[in-house]
N, C-alpha and C positions, 0 to 999 in steps of 0.2 A: 211350042210344047208348054211353055209357062202359061200361055193364054188358055190352053185346054185345061191345064190343072186348075187355074182360077175359075174357069167356067164350071168345072165339076165340083166347086165348093171347097177347094184347097184340101183334099183328103190327105190324111197322114199316110206316109209310106210304111214300109215294113219295119217294125220296131227293132228287129235284130240288126238293122243297118245303122242304128243310132250310134254315134260315138259315145264313149264313156263320159259321164258328167265330171266336171272339174272338181277337185277335192281341195277344200280350203282348211287351213289350220284353225283350230278352235281357240288357241292361245296366241302367244306372241309369234309373229310371222317368222322371225329370225332366231327363235329359241329364247331361252330365258335371258333377259337383259342383265347387264352388269349393274345398272342402277335403275330403279323405278321411282319416279316422282309423281305426285298427285296434286290436283287442285286442292288448296288448303281447306276448303269447305264446299259443300254442295251449293249449286246455284239453281234457284227456282225459275223455270221458264213459264211465263204467263200463258193462259189458254188461247188468247186471241191475238191476231196480227195487230200492228205491223211486226215484221221480222226484228230480231234483236241482234245487235253487234256488241259483244261484251269481251273485255280484255281481262285476263287473269294473270297474276304474278306468282311464280313458283320459284323459291330459292334453289340454286344448284350448288352442289359441292363436288366438283370433279376433282379427284385426287391428283396431286402433283405428279407430273411425268406421264399422265394419261391423256389421250386425245379421243374425241368423239368420231367414230367411224360410221355410225348409223343411228337413226331415230325412228321409233315406231309409236304412233299415236293411237290410243284406244279410247274412243268416247264411251262414257258410261251409259248414254242414252242415244242410240243412233236414230231413233224416231224423230228427234227434233234438231239434230246436229247436221247442218248443211255442209259446213267445212270449217277447218281451223288452220291458221297460219302461225308458225312458231318463230319467235325472234329471241335475241339475246340483249340484255341491258346490263352494263357494268357501271352505270352512272347514278343509279338510284331514282331515275326519273319515273319509271313505271311504279315504283313503290309510293312515290309522292302522289301520283295520280290516283292510285288505289286508295290511299289514306283519305283523300279529299272527297271520295265518292262513297256514300253509304252502301252497305251490302257487299257481297263478294265481288271483287274485281271493280272495273270502272267501264262506263259506257263510251264507246268510240267507234265510229264507222270510218271507212277509208283506211288511213294509217292508224298507228297506235298512239299518236299524240307527241311523238319525239322521234329523233333519229336513232334507230337501233344500232347496237354495236356489232350485230351479226345476225345471220339467219340460220334456222335449223329445219327448213323444209316446211311441209304442211300436210294436210290430210283432207281427202274428200272420199265419199263412198266409192269403193273399188280400188282405191289407191294402194300401192305397195309401200313398204317402209322406205323412208328417205335414206339413201346410202350416199355418202360422200365418195367421190372418185378415188381410184387408187393413188396412194401417196399424197392425198389431199385431205386428210382428216382435219376436223375442226378443233382449233385451239380455243379452249374456254378458260379464262383466267379466274382467279379467286374473286369472291364477292360478286358473282354474276348471277342474274336472275333469268329464268326462262319466262318469256312473255307469250301468252297464248291468246290470240284473237280468234274468237269463235262467232260464227254466224248461225243463229238459231232461227228455225221457222216453227212457230207455235202449231200444235197439233189439234187444237180445239178443246184440250183439257190441260190442267196444270201438270207440268212434268218437272223432273229434277235431273240435273246433270252434274257429274263429277268425274272428269276425264283423268286418265293416267298416261304417262309418257315413259316408254322404255328407252334407255340410252345404252348403246353398245360402245365399248371402249377399245382402244388399241394402244400398245406401247410405241408404235412406229411414229416418230415425229414427222410431220408433213414436210415435203419438199416442193409441193406445188400449192397454189392458192386458188380457191373457188371464189368467183365473183359473180354477182347477179347484175345483168345489164338490162334495166327496164327501158323498153321502147313503147311509145304510144301513150302519152299522158292524156288522160281523158278530159282534163280541164281545157285543153286546146281544141277540142272537137266542137264545132259549132255548125250544125246542119240548118241551112236556110229552110223556111217553110216551103213545102211542096216538092222539094228536091228528092228524087227517088234513086239517084245513082251517085250519091256523094262519095267521093274518094278522099282518103286521108293517108298520109305516109310519114314515116319517121325512119331515121337511120343513124348509124354511128360508125365512125372510122376507128378501127382497133389498131394501135401502133405496134403490136407484137403478135407473134403466132400464138394461136389459142386452140384448145379443143373444146367443142361445145357438147356437153353431156346431155343436155335437155333443153327443150323449148316448151314454153307453157303459154299457148294462145289463150286469150281471155276476152270475152265480150259478153254483152247481155242480149236484149231482144232485137235491136235494130240491125245488128251486123248480118251480112249475107255472104261475104267472101273475105278470106284472110290469107295473105301470102307473106312468107318470110324467105328471103334468099340472101346469099352472100356473094359479093363481087370480089373475086380473088385478085391478087396482084397482076395476074396475067390478063385480066379483063374477063375471064370466064364467069358466067353466072351460074351459081350452084344453088339449086333449090334445097331448102331446108324443110319447109312444110307448106302445103297449099290446101286449105279447107275451102272447097268450092261451094258448099251449101251449109254454112254455119247454122246450127240449131242449138239454142241455149239449153233446151231440155236434154241434150245429150250429155 
């Protein structure tokens, strides 16, 4: 039946059978934030490639007795914003890197140039706001900066970006902790010339019971298949995700 439809030129069916189009909020996805912070000044994105990785430092002032339950990132210019990652810094390291680099923010690909004191999620086109799990709101101490690492892809003309971040608070002190467990350090991947079926694996033994709220597979152009599973204490293999035909363009 599908073959006949293709041979006929893939004609559209009856329009009345179409499902309703999804509706997206024009403003903040979770309603008005408790706090809105913004990049201190606009950043000019050059017209031509290569891509730009830039880190911006934004002071945070979370009131005492409040905890972060969700974060919503809003790029000012979606046309040139590939993605953004949000970190915390309570050491002043990001400020020093910013001061040493002319212009807004500082240039850094890969990491942000130091060990962050925490994470606040991230954004890519189509992403929902980052919510911390129940009873696991983020503790943000005084004198903490929000560190935004943004990947820009030039559009062919000069563009300007100044992102905003909406922060949602709660009075509920966390009783659980959120931790990120990175697996698969790219610096250890070394594919010999001519090999077309290179396999690489990594793992971690977790000493306590955990709940996994999210898995974020990430690769670029050479990956073809990605598998993540957990081996339970009983020996049972529990699949967490299996991408059988990885495509970076997705």
